[in-house]
C-alpha positions in Angstrom: 44.2 47.0 -12.4 46.5 50.1 -12.3 46.4 53.9 -11.9 46.8 55.9 -15.1 50.5 57.2 -15.0 49.7 60.0 -17.5 47.2 61.5 -15.0 49.2 61.1 -11.8 52.8 61.4 -13.1 53.7 58.4 -10.8 54.6 54.9 -11.6 51.5 52.7 -12.0 50.3 51.2 -8.8 49.3 47.6 -9.0 46.5 46.1 -6.9 46.7 42.5 -5.8 43.7 40.1 -6.0 43.4 40.1 -2.2 43.2 43.9 -2.1 40.6 44.0 -4.8 38.4 41.4 -3.1 38.7 43.2 0.2 37.7 46.5 -1.4 34.8 44.9 -3.1 33.6 43.3 0.2 33.9 46.7 1.9 32.0 48.4 -0.8 29.3 45.8 -0.6 29.0 46.3 3.2 28.8 50.1 2.8 26.2 49.8 0.0 24.2 47.3 2.0 24.3 49.6 5.1 23.2 52.6 3.0 20.4 50.6 1.4 19.2 49.3 4.7 18.5 52.8 6.0 15.6 53.1 3.6 14.7 49.4 3.4 13.6 46.6 5.7 16.9 44.7 5.7 19.1 45.5 8.6 21.8 43.7 10.6 19.1 42.8 13.1 16.8 41.1 10.6 15.8 37.7 11.8 14.6 36.1 15.0 15.7 37.5 18.3 16.8 34.2 19.8 19.0 33.7 22.8 21.2 30.7 23.1 19.7 28.8 26.0 21.5 26.4 28.4 20.5 22.8 28.6 18.6 22.9 31.8 16.5 19.8 31.5 13.2 21.6 30.5 14.1 23.4 27.3 10.8 22.6 25.6 8.4 23.5 28.4 5.3 25.0 26.8 6.4 24.0 23.3 4.8 21.7 20.8 6.9 19.2 18.9 5.7 17.2 15.9 7.5 14.0 14.8 7.0 11.7 11.9 8.0 8.1 12.0 8.1 7.7 15.7 6.8 4.3 16.4 10.3 2.8 16.7 14.0 3.6 16.4 15.3 7.2 16.4 11.8 8.7 16.2 10.5 6.8 19.2 13.6 7.8 21.2 13.2 11.4 20.1 9.5 11.5 21.1 10.5 10.3 24.6 13.4 12.7 24.8 11.4 15.8 23.8 8.6 14.9 26.2 11.1 14.5 29.0 12.2 18.0 28.4 8.7 19.4 28.8 7.4 19.3 25.3 3.9 18.4 24.2 4.7 15.7 21.6 2.5 14.7 18.7 3.9 11.9 16.5 2.7 9.6 13.7 3.5 6.3 12.1 1.8 3.6 10.2 1.8 0.9 12.9 -1.0 1.8 15.2 -0.3 -0.7 17.9 3.3 0.5 18.2 2.2 4.1 18.2 -0.3 3.5 21.1 2.5 1.7 23.0 4.9 4.7 22.7 2.1 7.1 23.6 1.4 5.1 26.8 5.1 4.9 27.7 5.4 8.7 27.5 2.3 9.3 29.5 3.2 6.7 32.1 6.4 8.7 32.7 4.2 11.8 33.5 4.7 13.6 30.2 2.3 14.6 27.4 2.1 12.8 24.0 -0.4 12.1 21.3 -0.2 9.4 18.6 -2.0 10.0 15.4 -1.9 7.4 12.6 -0.6 8.9 9.4 1.2 7.7 6.3 3.7 10.3 5.1 3.3 9.1 1.6 -0.3 10.4 1.6 -0.5 14.2 1.6 -4.0 14.4 3.0 -3.0 12.3 6.0 0.0 14.4 6.7 -2.0 17.6 6.4 -4.6 16.2 8.9 -1.9 15.0 11.3 -0.2 18.5 11.3 -3.4 20.5 11.5 -4.8 18.2 14.3 -1.6 18.6 16.3 -1.8 22.4 16.0 -5.5 22.4 16.9 -5.1 20.1 19.9 -2.1 21.9 21.4 -2.7 25.4 20.1 0.5 25.9 18.2 3.6 24.3 16.6 7.2 25.0 17.6 9.4 22.1 16.4 9.1 19.7 13.5 11.2 16.5 13.3 10.8 15.0 9.9 12.1 11.5 10.6 10.0 8.9 8.7 12.0 6.9 6.2 12.6 3.4 4.7 15.6 1.6 3.2 16.4 -0.8 0.4 19.6 -2.4 -0.8 19.9 -3.5 -4.4 22.0 -2.7 -7.4 20.4 -0.1 -9.5 19.2 -2.2 -12.4 17.7 -4.7 -9.9 15.6 -2.1 -8.2 11.9 -2.5 -9.2 10.3 0.7 -10.2 7.6 0.3 -7.5 10.3 -0.2 -4.9 12.2 2.9 -6.2 9.0 5.0 -6.0 8.2 3.8 -2.5 11.6 4.8 -1.2 11.5 8.2 -2.9 7.9 8.8 -1.9 8.4 7.9 1.7 11.8 9.6 2.2 11.6 12.7 0.0 7.9 13.4 -0.7 7.1 12.5 2.9 9.5 15.2 4.2 8.2 17.6 1.6 4.6 17.1 2.7 5.6 17.4 6.4 7.4 20.7 5.9 4.8 22.0 3.4 1.9 21.6 5.9 3.9 22.4 9.1 5.6 25.6 8.0 2.4 27.7 8.0 1.9 26.9 11.6 5.5 27.7 12.4 5.1 31.1 10.7 2.0 31.7 12.7 3.9 31.0 15.9 6.6 33.5 14.9 9.3 31.0 14.1 10.5 27.6 15.2 12.9 24.8 14.4 12.9 22.0 11.8 15.2 18.9 11.8 15.3 16.4 9.0 16.7 12.9 9.4 19.0 12.4 6.4 22.0 10.0 6.6 25.7 9.9 6.1 24.6 8.4 2.7 23.6 12.0 1.9 27.3 12.6 1.5 28.5 9.4 -0.1 26.8 6.0 -0.7 27.7 2.4 -0.5 27.2 -0.3 -3.2 23.5 -1.2 -3.6 22.3 2.2 -2.2 21.1 3.7 -5.4 17.5 4.2 -4.3 18.2 5.0 -0.6 21.3 7.1 -1.2 19.6 9.3 -3.9 16.7 9.9 -1.6 19.0 11.0 1.2 21.0 13.3 -1.1 17.7 14.9 -2.1 16.9 15.7 1.6 19.9 17.9 1.9 18.7 20.0 -1.0 15.3 20.2 0.6 16.8 21.2 3.9 19.0 23.9 2.4 16.3 25.4 0.3 13.9 25.5 3.2 16.5 27.2 5.4 17.0 29.9 2.9 13.3 30.3 2.2 12.3 30.8 5.9 15.4 32.1 7.7 14.1 35.6 7.8 10.9 34.3 9.4 12.7 32.9 12.4 12.6 29.3 11.2 15.8 27.3 11.4 16.1 24.2 9.3 18.9 21.6 9.8 19.6 18.0 9.0 21.0 15.2 11.2 23.1 12.6 9.4 23.3 9.4 11.4 25.7 6.6 10.6 24.7 3.0 11.5 22.3 2.9 14.4 20.8 -0.1 16.3 17.3 0.1 14.9 14.8 -2.3 13.4 15.5 -0.9 10.0 19.2 -1.8 10.2 18.2 -5.4 11.3 15.7 -5.7 8.5 18.2 -4.4 5.8 20.7 -6.9 7.1 18.2 -9.6 6.8 18.5 -10.7 10.4 15.5 -9.1 12.1 14.4 -12.6 13.3 17.8 -13.8 14.3 18.6 -14.6 17.9 20.0 -11.6 19.8 23.3 -13.3 20.3 23.7 -13.9 16.6 22.8 -10.3 15.8 25.2 -8.9 18.4 28.1 -11.0 17.1 27.4 -9.9 13.5 26.9 -6.3 14.2 30.1 -6.1 16.2 32.0 -7.1 13.1 30.1 -4.6 11.0 30.9 -1.8 13.5 34.6 -2.2 12.8 34.2 -0.6 9.4 30.9 1.3 9.8 31.8 3.1 13.0 35.6 2.7 13.2 36.3 5.4 15.8 33.6 4.4 18.2 34.1 0.7 17.7 30.3 0.1 18.0 27.1 1.1 16.3 25.1 4.0 17.6 22.1 3.9 19.9 18.8 5.6 18.9 18.9 7.5 22.2 22.2 9.0 21.2 20.9 10.4 18.0 17.7 11.5 19.7 19.7 13.5 22.2 21.5 15.2 19.4 18.3 16.0 17.6 16.8 17.5 20.7 19.8 19.7 21.2 19.8 20.8 17.5 16.1 21.7 17.7 16.5 23.7 20.8 17.3 27.5 21.0 20.8 26.7 22.0 22.2 27.3 18.5 20.3 30.3 17.1 22.9 30.9 14.3 22.8 27.4 13.0 20.6 26.8 10.0 21.0 25.1 6.6 23.5 22.8 8.3 24.1 19.0 7.9 25.3 17.6 11.2 27.0 14.2 11.2 26.8 11.7 14.1 28.4 8.5 12.9 31.0 7.1 15.2 33.8 8.2 12.9 32.6 6.6 9.7 33.1 9.7 7.6 36.4 10.4 9.2 38.0 7.4 7.6 39.0 7.1 3.9 37.5 4.0 2.1 
């Protein structure tokens, strides 16, 4: 792009790409500011949140809903949110385990309610969400955590198994957000955290069904963050690496092995799956990360995928 030398009588002036981009950006800002005067969009659009310090009771007076909390990361998160003052409602398919977790939290002097619900069934998810909002009067935080795993080469995956993994992991999260978001809107905003996986970024052999479902969750998270950011709802995903849960033991096929055998085997696995930490993660570590992510500490963070994996994604294969 140059000046017209016939009009100016001067040598043509050349504009570099950087200058052109800068000018375009400046023009966009000016145009945006001018348009904002007569419109609703301004620099202050969005929730007026203040980054809050971690004072040990960040969720006092708030209501937290969690799916898949009868074991593993979900169970640890339910306990952690309750310890920070939240009223926690959680679901899972195993009623005996759910009642046990509920009793553990209440015995510690905190508030929690277990409601049986299968995230694969939309009506059950709707009832779980609505019952939570009715019982506690509002909804502030949603932790969509329910998920299952499977390891088989693609052509060996039965269609029913594929459908079960996709329905649980993806449709379950969709149902959870679909029925929770109206309550968050009513409350004037809130926070959503979705459990994805480092397999949302790259998968391992045999992870066709599981890895594809976790990739899909990132798309769901990003779309929801864009859809509801102006309404004061933040949506993020946590991407754990290998964590010491029942699901990991089951996938490894050693859920019934003696503890000493499991520990010896998992120590070997940790060398490649969590190379920097040199060990696998603990559910409580991921739960602490989720609680922090869901808090008002990071008001500008939304649409973000946060990795917690002991260094797995830092190392080239």
